[in-house]
C-alpha positions in Angstrom: 76.4 99.0 131.6 80.1 98.5 130.9 81.7 98.4 127.5 82.3 94.7 128.1 78.6 94.2 128.0 78.6 94.6 124.3 79.8 91.0 124.2 77.4 88.3 125.3 78.1 86.4 128.5 78.5 83.0 126.7 79.1 81.7 123.3 76.6 78.9 122.7 77.9 78.4 119.1 81.5 77.7 120.3 81.4 75.7 123.6 78.7 74.8 126.1 81.2 75.5 128.9 82.3 78.9 127.7 80.3 80.9 130.2 82.8 80.4 132.9 85.5 82.0 130.7 83.3 84.9 129.5 84.5 87.5 132.1 88.1 86.8 131.2 87.3 87.0 127.5 85.5 90.3 128.0 88.2 91.9 130.1 91.1 90.9 127.9 89.3 91.7 124.7 88.2 95.1 125.9 91.6 95.9 127.3 93.3 94.8 124.1 91.1 96.9 121.9 91.4 100.0 124.1 95.2 99.6 124.0 95.7 98.5 120.4 93.0 100.6 118.7 92.3 103.6 121.0 95.6 104.3 122.8 98.1 103.2 120.0 97.4 106.2 117.7 97.0 108.6 120.6 100.4 108.2 122.3 102.4 111.3 121.7 105.5 110.4 123.8 108.4 109.1 121.7 112.2 108.8 121.9 114.7 109.5 119.1 115.2 108.2 116.5 111.7 106.7 115.9 108.6 108.9 116.3 106.1 106.1 116.1 107.7 102.9 117.4 105.9 103.0 120.8 102.6 103.6 119.0 103.2 100.5 116.9 104.2 98.4 119.8 101.0 99.4 121.6 99.1 98.1 118.6 100.9 94.7 118.9 100.3 94.6 122.6 96.6 95.3 122.2 96.3 92.7 119.4 97.9 90.1 121.6 95.6 90.7 124.5 92.5 90.8 122.3 93.4 87.5 120.6 94.2 85.8 123.9 90.9 87.0 125.4 88.9 85.7 122.5 90.7 82.4 122.3 90.8 81.9 126.1 87.1 82.7 126.3 86.4 80.2 123.5 84.8 82.8 121.3 86.5 81.5 118.3 85.4 78.6 116.1 87.8 75.7 115.7 89.7 75.0 112.5 91.9 77.1 110.1 90.6 79.3 107.3 92.2 80.1 103.9 91.7 83.3 101.9 93.6 85.4 99.4 94.8 88.0 102.0 96.1 85.3 104.3 97.9 83.6 101.5 99.3 86.9 100.3 100.6 87.7 103.8 102.2 84.3 104.0 103.9 84.7 100.7 105.2 88.1 101.6 106.5 86.8 104.9 108.5 84.1 103.0 109.9 86.8 100.6 110.9 89.0 103.5 112.7 86.2 105.4 114.5 85.2 102.2 115.7 88.7 101.5 118.9 88.4 103.5 119.9 85.5 101.3 118.6 86.9 97.9 119.9 90.5 98.1 121.7 90.9 101.5 118.9 92.7 103.2 119.9 93.2 106.9 118.3 90.6 109.1 116.8 93.4 111.3 114.7 94.6 108.4 113.7 91.1 107.4 112.6 90.3 111.0 110.6 93.5 111.5 108.9 93.0 108.1 108.0 89.4 109.0 106.7 90.5 112.4 104.4 93.0 110.8 103.1 90.5 108.3 102.6 87.7 110.8 100.8 90.1 113.1 98.5 91.0 110.3 97.9 87.3 109.6 97.1 86.6 113.2 94.6 89.4 113.2 93.0 88.2 110.0 92.7 84.6 111.2 91.3 85.8 114.6 88.6 87.9 112.9 87.7 85.1 110.6 87.3 82.6 113.4 84.8 84.7 115.4 81.4 82.9 115.4 78.7 84.6 113.4 76.7 85.0 116.6 79.5 87.0 118.1 80.8 88.9 115.1 78.5 91.9 115.4 79.1 92.2 119.2 82.9 92.2 118.7 82.5 94.6 115.8 80.6 96.9 118.2 83.4 96.8 120.7 85.9 97.4 118.0 84.0 100.4 116.8 83.6 101.8 120.3 87.4 101.8 120.5 87.7 103.5 117.1 85.2 106.2 118.0 87.1 106.8 121.3 90.3 107.2 119.3 88.5 109.6 117.0 87.0 111.8 119.8 90.4 112.0 121.5 92.0 113.0 118.2 89.4 115.7 117.8 90.7 117.2 121.0 94.3 116.9 119.8 93.3 118.5 116.5 91.6 121.5 118.1 94.6 122.1 120.3 97.1 121.9 117.4 95.0 124.2 115.2 93.5 126.7 117.6 95.6 126.5 120.8 99.1 125.4 119.7 100.8 126.8 122.8 99.0 124.0 124.8 100.7 121.2 122.9 103.5 120.0 125.1 104.9 117.3 122.8 104.3 114.5 125.3 100.6 114.4 125.7 99.7 116.4 122.6 102.1 116.4 119.8 103.2 119.7 118.3 102.3 120.3 114.7 105.2 121.2 112.5 102.8 122.2 109.6 101.4 125.7 109.7 97.6 125.8 109.7 97.2 122.0 109.9 96.4 119.4 112.6 98.6 116.3 112.5 97.2 114.3 115.4 99.5 112.5 117.9 100.8 110.3 115.0 102.4 113.6 113.7 101.2 112.9 110.2 98.1 114.7 108.8 97.2 111.8 106.5 97.3 109.4 109.3 95.0 111.6 111.4 92.6 111.8 108.5 92.5 108.0 108.0 91.9 107.5 111.7 89.0 110.0 111.6 87.6 108.2 108.5 87.6 105.0 110.5 85.9 106.8 113.3 83.1 107.9 110.9 82.5 104.3 109.7 82.6 103.1 113.3 80.0 105.8 114.2 77.7 104.5 111.5 77.9 100.9 112.9 77.2 102.1 116.4 74.0 103.8 115.1 73.0 101.1 112.6 73.7 98.3 115.1 71.7 99.9 117.9 74.5 100.7 120.3 73.8 104.4 120.3 70.0 103.8 120.6 70.4 101.5 123.6 72.6 104.0 125.5 70.8 107.2 124.6 67.3 105.6 124.9 65.7 107.4 122.1 65.8 107.5 118.3 66.1 111.2 118.1 69.0 111.4 120.5 70.8 108.6 118.7 70.3 110.3 115.4 71.6 113.6 116.8 74.6 111.9 118.3 75.5 110.3 115.0 75.3 113.7 113.2 77.4 115.3 115.9 80.1 112.6 115.7 80.3 112.7 111.9 80.5 116.5 112.0 83.3 116.5 114.5 85.3 114.0 112.5 84.7 115.7 109.2 85.6 119.0 110.7 89.0 117.7 111.9 89.6 116.0 108.5 89.5 119.5 107.1 91.9 120.7 109.8 94.3 118.0 108.7 94.1 119.3 105.1 94.5 115.8 103.9 93.3 115.4 100.3 92.9 111.7 100.8 90.7 112.4 103.7 88.6 114.7 101.6 88.1 111.9 99.0 87.2 109.7 101.9 84.3 112.1 102.8 83.0 111.7 99.3 83.2 107.9 99.7 81.1 108.2 102.9 78.4 110.2 101.1 78.5 107.7 98.2 78.0 104.8 100.7 75.0 106.5 102.1 73.6 107.1 98.6 74.0 103.5 97.4 73.4 101.4 100.5 69.6 101.1 100.6 69.7 98.5 103.4 71.0 101.0 105.9 68.6 102.7 108.2 67.1 105.8 106.5 68.4 108.1 109.3 71.9 106.6 108.9 71.9 107.1 105.2 70.8 110.8 105.5 73.7 111.3 108.0 76.2 109.8 105.6 75.0 111.8 102.6 75.1 114.9 104.8 78.9 114.6 105.3 79.4 116.6 102.1 77.3 119.4 103.6 79.2 119.0 106.9 82.5 119.5 105.0 81.2 122.6 103.2 80.0 124.1 106.5 83.4 123.2 108.1 85.2 124.9 105.3 83.2 128.1 105.8 83.7 128.1 109.5 87.5 127.5 109.4 87.8 130.1 106.6 85.9 132.6 108.6 87.9 131.9 111.7 91.3 132.0 110.0 90.5 135.2 108.2 89.2 136.9 111.3 92.2 135.9 113.4 94.9 136.1 110.6 95.5 132.4 111.0 96.8 130.0 108.3 94.3 127.8 106.6 96.2 124.7 105.6 93.5 123.1 103.5 92.9 126.2 101.4 96.6 126.7 100.8 97.2 123.2 99.7 94.2 123.1 97.3 95.0 126.4 95.8 98.8 125.8 95.4 98.9 122.1 94.5 95.4 121.3 93.4 94.0 117.8 93.7 97.3 116.0 92.9 100.7 116.0 94.5 103.6 116.7 92.1 106.1 114.9 94.3 104.1 111.8 94.6 103.4 111.7 90.9 107.1 112.0 90.3 108.0 109.2 92.7 105.5 107.0 91.0 107.0 107.8 87.6 110.5 107.0 89.0 109.2 103.7 90.5 107.7 102.7 87.2 111.0 103.4 85.4 112.8 101.4 88.1 110.4 98.5 87.6 111.1 98.5 83.8 114.8 98.2 84.6 114.3 95.2 86.9 111.0 93.6 85.8 111.7 90.1 87.0 113.3 90.7 90.4 112.4 94.3 91.2 114.7 96.1 93.6 114.3 93.4 96.2 112.1 93.4 99.3 112.9 96.4 101.5 115.4 97.9 99.0 113.2 100.4 97.1 114.8 103.4 98.9 118.3 102.2 98.1 117.5 101.4 94.5 115.7 104.7 93.9 118.3 106.8 95.6 121.3 105.2 93.8 119.7 105.2 90.3 120.0 108.3 88.1 116.7 110.3 88.1 117.4 113.9 87.1 113.6 114.7 87.5 113.4 113.1 90.9 111.4 114.9 93.7 113.9 116.6 96.0 112.6 114.9 99.2 114.0 111.6 100.4 111.4 108.9 99.9 111.5 105.4 101.3 108.2 104.3 99.7 106.4 104.8 96.4 103.2 106.0 98.2 101.2 103.4 96.4 100.8 99.9 97.7 100.4 98.4 94.2 103.5 100.0 92.8 105.4 99.2 96.1 104.8 95.5 95.8 105.6 95.4 92.1 108.8 97.4 92.3 110.2 95.5 95.3 109.2 92.0 94.3 109.2 92.2 90.5 106.4 91.5 88.2 106.0 87.6 88.6 105.9 87.6 92.4 104.3 91.1 92.7 101.4 90.2 90.5 100.9 86.9 92.3 100.7 88.7 95.7 98.4 91.4 94.3 96.2 88.7 92.7 95.9 86.9 96.1 95.1 90.2 97.9 92.5 91.2 95.2 90.9 87.7 95.5 90.5 88.1 99.2 89.2 91.6 98.9 86.7 90.6 96.2 85.5 87.8 98.4 85.0 90.3 101.2 83.2 92.7 98.9 80.9 90.0 97.7 80.0 89.0 101.2 79.4 92.7 102.1 77.2 93.2 99.1 74.8 90.5 100.0 75.4 90.3 103.8 74.3 92.3 106.8 75.2 95.8 107.7 78.0 94.6 110.0 79.8 93.0 107.1 79.5 96.2 105.1 80.7 98.4 107.9 83.7 96.1 108.4 84.4 96.2 104.7 84.2 100.0 104.7 86.9 100.1 107.3 89.1 98.1 104.9 88.1 100.2 101.9 89.0 103.5 103.7 92.5 102.4 104.5 92.8 100.8 101.1 92.0 104.2 99.5 94.7 105.8 101.7 97.1 103.1 100.6 96.8 104.3 97.0 98.3 107.7 98.0 100.4 106.9 101.1 101.6 103.8 103.0 99.6 103.5 106.2 99.7 99.7 106.2 103.4 99.9 106.9 102.4 101.1 110.4 101.1 98.6 112.9 98.4 100.9 114.3 96.7 100.8 110.9 97.8 97.4 109.6 96.6 95.3 112.5 93.1 96.9 112.9 92.6 96.7 109.1 93.5 93.0 109.2 91.1 92.4 112.0 88.4 94.3 110.1 89.0 92.2 107.0 88.8 89.0 109.1 85.5 90.2 110.5 84.2 90.6 106.9 84.7 86.8 106.5 83.8 85.8 110.1 82.2 82.4 110.6 83.2 81.1 107.2 84.2 77.4 106.3 87.4 75.9 107.7 90.1 73.9 106.0 91.0 71.9 109.1 88.6 71.2 111.9 89.4 70.5 115.5 89.9 72.4 118.8 93.7 72.8 118.6 93.4 76.2 117.0 92.2 78.0 120.1 95.2 77.2 122.4 97.5 78.1 119.5 95.9 81.5 119.0 95.8 82.1 122.8 99.5 81.3 123.0 100.3 83.5 120.0 98.4 86.4 121.6 100.2 86.1 124.9 103.6 85.8 123.2 102.8 88.8 121.1 102.1 91.0 124.1 104.9 89.5 126.2 107.5 90.4 123.5 106.6 94.1 123.5 108.7 94.9 126.7 111.6 93.0 125.2 111.4 95.1 122.0 111.3 98.3 124.1 114.4 97.2 126.0 116.2 96.4 122.8 115.2 99.8 121.3 116.6 101.6 124.4 120.1 100.6 123.2 119.5 102.9 120.2 117.9 105.7 122.2 121.1 105.8 124.3 123.2 106.5 121.2 121.2 109.6 120.3 120.1 110.7 123.7 122.6 109.3 126.2 121.5 109.1 129.9 123.6 110.5 132.7 126.7 108.4 133.2 126.4 106.8 129.8 129.3 105.0 128.2 131.4 106.5 125.4 129.8 107.0 122.0 131.8 104.2 120.4 130.7 101.8 123.2 127.1 102.8 122.8 127.2 102.3 119.0 128.8 98.9 119.5 126.0 98.0 121.9 123.4 99.2 119.5 124.8 97.2 116.7 124.1 94.1 118.7 120.4 94.8 118.6 118.5 92.1 116.6 115.9 94.6 115.5 117.4 98.1 115.4 121.1 97.7 114.5 120.7 99.8 111.4 120.1 102.9 113.5 123.4 102.2 115.2 125.1 101.7 111.9 123.8 105.1 110.8 125.5 106.7 113.8 128.8 104.8 113.0 128.7 105.7 109.3 128.1 109.4 109.9 130.2 110.0 113.1 133.3 107.9 112.6 136.1 109.1 110.3 135.8 107.9 106.7 137.2 104.5 106.2 136.4 100.8 105.9 134.3 100.6 109.1 132.3 103.6 108.3 131.8 102.4 104.7 130.5 99.0 105.9 128.1 100.7 108.3 126.9 103.0 105.5 126.2 100.1 103.2 124.2 98.3 105.9 122.1 101.2 107.0 121.7 102.3 103.4 119.1 99.5 103.1 117.0 101.3 105.6 116.8 105.0 104.8 119.2 107.3 103.0 119.5 111.1 103.6 122.0 113.8 102.8 124.2 113.3 105.8 124.6 109.6 105.0 125.2 110.1 101.3 128.1 112.5 102.1 129.6 110.2 104.6 129.1 107.2 102.3 131.0 109.1 99.5 133.8 110.1 101.8 134.3 106.5 102.9 134.3 105.2 99.4 136.9 107.7 98.5 139.0 106.9 101.6 139.2 103.2 100.6 140.2 103.9 97.1 136.8 103.6 95.4 136.9 107.2 94.2 134.8 106.7 91.0 132.0 105.1 93.0 132.3 108.0 95.5 131.8 110.5 92.6 128.8 108.5 91.5 127.2 108.8 94.9 127.9 112.6 94.8 126.2 112.8 91.5 123.1 111.2 92.9 123.3 113.5 95.9 123.3 116.6 93.6 119.9 115.5 92.1 118.3 116.2 95.5 119.3 119.8 95.6 119.5 119.6 99.4 120.8 122.5 101.4 122.6 120.2 103.7 125.2 119.4 101.1 125.6 123.0 99.8 128.6 123.9 101.8 130.4 120.7 101.0 129.7 121.0 97.2 130.5 124.8 97.1 134.1 123.9 97.8 134.3 123.1 94.1 133.3 126.6 93.0 135.7 128.2 95.5 138.7 126.1 94.4 137.9 126.6 90.7 138.9 130.3 91.2 142.3 129.4 92.6 144.9 128.5 90.0 146.6 125.2 90.7 144.4 124.2 93.7 143.8 120.5 93.9 140.1 119.6 93.3 138.5 117.3 95.9 136.9 114.1 94.6 133.4 115.5 94.8 134.2 118.1 92.2 134.6 115.6 89.3 132.0 113.5 87.6 132.2 109.6 87.7 133.7 107.8 84.7 131.4 104.8 84.9 127.8 104.2 85.7 127.0 101.9 88.6 124.0 99.8 89.5 122.6 100.2 93.0 123.5 96.6 93.5 127.2 97.4 93.2 126.9 99.9 96.0 125.0 97.8 98.6 
């Protein structure tokens, strides 16, 4: 039996003529989920400067195909639905698109934010529109894709941890963290979250009967569930993600409290704590016997349960919110505001996010809008939780997918990546599937089908646009001059800021380099850009502002600026030697808004 057989041949609740479209629906939906859920987090190939862009584009391409397949096959109920999450996504989209007018956010950042938010809205509305009679079948297909992603990530994790020489960087990413697996997303926390999703998906495949039907025996299905959970828990340990470790506890708690799950499934869930303990012992034995680094043990012993740098960034974000309680830093400008505001106790790494979704929304939007958005999101999540509490196992499993990524969002920012945001939005929609509509009628299906096709069709165009930037940093044979490549990249509607970074850091200090630094500074600031920014400010006569930027740079204690700043110590030993601008403190304080 094929994977497409997990969906029924016809949808009697949606349309009496749907059977003729069922094969198309099945093929497109299956293909979309395999691309957007399985392949998206597994693609290791990337091109500078973005390590995850192609992964995120695959998530969009897969979502588009899945939506088109469901809408074309008439698997979706007519009418539009309203919920807190959808309203919150709409409000954030409006804020993002208004940002270029309210605080001069570059349009490329506004457009990419809007694309992510609207993609999530499309996923939520699609999941919500699935008829109750089809919801569990679609959830099964979704979970098959997630388990597939998990099993492939197990292979990647084993190679990265135990056979690192086999990681070629294109099919299996190299781990830059000693003693830790990072998956093909190159982030251990992302690997852990994907594996937690795979655990939840395995539970549904067992609870919903998919494993039983394929293995033709209760014992075989139970063993398969335990094996899957053990593999995923083992690789969570290899990632050394403390968020993942908390997630394992959440799985065990689910098994303890959810009395409506099958007894064998509950036992398997509660056994994840034992699986983790056994995994710790096995990895500890192996690493000691082979003199191999044990990343999880090192992290727990050195940093404990908390992360000092993340606590520090949260403290800084709270202080920043107190400075701008009504407006916040502005959508997309947290990195700029934080970097250019004095924080002597700041963590020395460059952060572009608060690592907490609640604080991120508050500090960028301000208290009035931020609390409104959070209230809408919480309303939607509370509604989903209420349905999960009194609904079937399928609703609870879909909600657990949302809960797992929600947990991660309190310590990281996974929902800023399409390969987590879009599946999470679809899972949330499935929690509310088959609910009441606010506008009846069949028009919704062709609209969703068109949106799905357009979403997928836009992906190659985005790739072509991104290649303008790739050619700046990795020019092909016979490429144009660097200035011409930068100018071409600056015409990109989505990635111009990466071209601005090149102009700001490569061109001689002056007005053009300064304008480029101010534009790309909305995106991500690092040591090289801050040095170039300060030099350009000094070159155009804004020396005191240049010194202010240098003062902020010193707070990071970054080695990349040591040589430049050490000039001051050398010249101090020479009588009468003129002191460069970076050697003197600023005379005035400046708001980050005066620098953008």
